[in-house]
C-alpha positions in Angstrom: 149.7 142.4 99.9 151.0 140.1 97.1 148.2 137.6 97.8 145.7 140.4 97.5 147.1 140.8 93.8 145.7 137.5 93.1 142.6 138.4 94.6 142.0 141.2 92.1 143.1 144.8 92.3 146.3 145.4 94.1 148.9 148.1 94.0 152.5 148.1 94.3 154.4 151.3 95.4 157.1 152.4 92.9 160.3 154.6 93.5 161.1 157.5 91.6 163.4 156.6 88.6 165.3 158.6 85.7 163.7 157.8 82.4 165.8 159.7 79.8 165.0 157.4 77.0 161.2 158.4 76.8 159.5 161.3 75.4 159.5 164.3 77.8 155.7 164.6 77.5 155.3 160.9 78.7 157.8 161.4 81.5 155.9 164.4 82.6 152.4 162.7 82.1 153.4 159.8 84.4 155.5 161.9 87.0 155.1 161.6 90.6 152.1 163.5 92.2 153.5 164.6 95.6 150.5 166.8 96.5 148.0 163.9 96.4 146.7 162.9 99.9 149.0 159.9 99.5 151.7 161.0 97.2 151.7 159.0 94.2 155.0 157.8 92.8 156.3 158.2 89.2 155.5 155.3 86.8 158.4 153.2 85.6 157.9 153.6 82.0 160.0 150.7 81.3 157.1 148.6 82.8 154.3 150.3 80.9 153.8 149.2 77.3 154.3 152.3 75.0 151.1 151.2 73.1 149.1 151.8 76.3 150.4 155.3 77.1 147.5 157.8 77.2 147.1 159.6 74.0 144.5 161.3 71.6 143.6 159.0 68.6 140.9 158.8 66.0 137.6 157.6 67.7 137.1 154.0 66.7 133.9 153.5 68.6 131.0 155.5 67.1 129.7 156.6 70.4 128.6 159.9 71.2 131.2 162.5 72.7 131.4 162.1 76.6 130.9 158.4 76.5 133.5 155.9 78.0 134.0 152.7 76.0 136.2 149.9 77.3 137.7 147.6 74.7 138.5 144.5 76.7 139.9 142.7 73.8 142.6 145.4 73.0 142.9 146.6 76.7 142.0 150.2 76.0 139.6 152.7 77.5 138.3 155.5 75.4 136.8 158.8 76.4 134.9 159.8 73.2 135.6 163.5 72.2 134.1 166.1 69.8 135.4 166.0 66.4 135.9 162.3 65.8 138.7 162.0 68.4 139.0 159.9 71.6 141.4 160.1 74.6 142.6 156.5 74.9 144.1 155.0 78.0 145.8 151.5 78.6 143.7 149.3 81.0 144.0 145.9 82.8 140.8 144.0 82.7 139.2 141.1 84.5 140.9 137.6 84.0 138.7 134.8 82.3 135.7 134.0 84.5 135.9 137.5 86.1 134.5 139.7 83.3 131.6 142.0 82.8 130.1 143.6 79.6 127.3 145.8 78.7 126.0 149.4 78.9 125.8 151.2 82.3 126.7 154.6 83.7 129.1 156.0 86.2 127.0 156.5 89.3 129.5 157.3 92.0 133.1 158.6 92.1 135.5 158.5 95.0 139.0 159.8 95.7 141.4 157.4 97.7 138.3 155.1 98.1 137.7 152.3 100.8 137.9 148.8 99.2 135.4 146.3 100.4 135.9 142.9 98.7 132.4 141.4 97.7 131.3 138.2 99.8 132.3 136.0 96.8 135.9 137.1 96.7 136.2 136.8 100.7 134.8 133.2 100.2 137.4 132.2 97.5 140.4 134.1 98.8 141.1 134.0 102.6 143.7 136.8 102.1 140.7 139.1 101.3 139.0 138.2 104.6 140.8 140.8 107.0 139.2 143.4 104.7 135.6 142.3 104.7 134.5 145.4 106.4 136.7 147.6 104.2 140.4 148.7 103.6 141.1 152.4 103.9 142.2 154.4 101.2 146.2 154.5 100.4 148.8 153.5 98.0 148.3 149.8 99.1 144.6 149.9 98.5 143.7 147.6 95.6 141.4 150.6 94.2 144.3 153.1 94.1 143.9 156.7 93.9 140.4 157.2 92.3 137.5 154.9 91.8 134.4 155.2 89.4 131.5 153.0 90.3 129.5 151.2 87.5 125.8 151.0 87.9 123.3 149.4 85.5 119.5 150.2 85.7 120.2 151.8 89.0 122.0 148.8 90.6 125.7 148.4 91.6 127.5 145.9 89.1 130.3 145.7 91.8 132.6 146.4 89.0 134.8 149.7 88.9 137.2 151.9 87.1 140.0 152.3 89.5 143.8 153.1 89.9 146.9 150.9 90.3 150.6 151.5 90.9 151.6 148.3 89.0 152.2 149.3 85.3 153.1 145.6 84.4 149.4 144.9 84.7 148.2 147.4 82.2 147.3 145.5 78.9 146.8 142.3 80.8 143.9 140.3 82.0 144.7 140.1 85.8 141.7 141.6 87.9 138.7 140.2 89.4 136.6 141.9 86.9 137.4 145.7 87.6 139.0 147.9 84.8 142.2 149.2 86.1 144.3 152.2 85.0 147.8 153.7 86.1 146.9 156.1 89.0 148.1 159.1 86.8 145.5 158.0 84.3 142.5 157.3 86.6 143.2 160.7 88.2 143.2 162.3 84.8 140.0 160.7 83.7 138.3 161.1 87.0 138.8 164.9 86.4 137.2 164.8 82.9 133.9 162.8 83.5 131.0 163.6 85.8 128.6 161.3 87.5 126.0 159.9 85.0 128.5 159.5 82.2 127.5 156.7 80.1 130.0 153.5 79.7 129.9 150.8 77.2 132.2 147.7 78.1 132.4 145.3 75.4 
């Protein structure tokens, strides 16, 4: 699966670890999720930048409440709240040459989704070829625990918000255009936003 990491969106299972130097709230926020269909391991917080821990902040976007805003330069995703607040998540974004921006909406959501690499990815990366017809959901699946599908004007952009088990990629430009969140964060976001949620990627 290490080769698939180069192809775009890959996950790396983690072991449960003691994290005594971190605030208890963050240890609990990123604890293991044993009751998921595929039990999600705890996040190794030593590999996740503290600046990219999930937290409430003053809304910097000016968008209406309920809107998702992805700030690709800062590597943050904001879910705009009432009262001038936003819930901010750290993200990994597409590397140079594999980025997308614009206004769109979340048209579909899936738990433990199947990953089907687009033909362009299969053509440029032979390691993706075995999954041309789809890779079943699971911890090794590049889309992680949840995926939210970005459509623009009723058409699939092929870009996703999705999960990962690799905290070292959060805050980096590593994927083939998708916006990745730690599995615990994508599960949290998934539960907060309905299909039809507007999204701005800039």
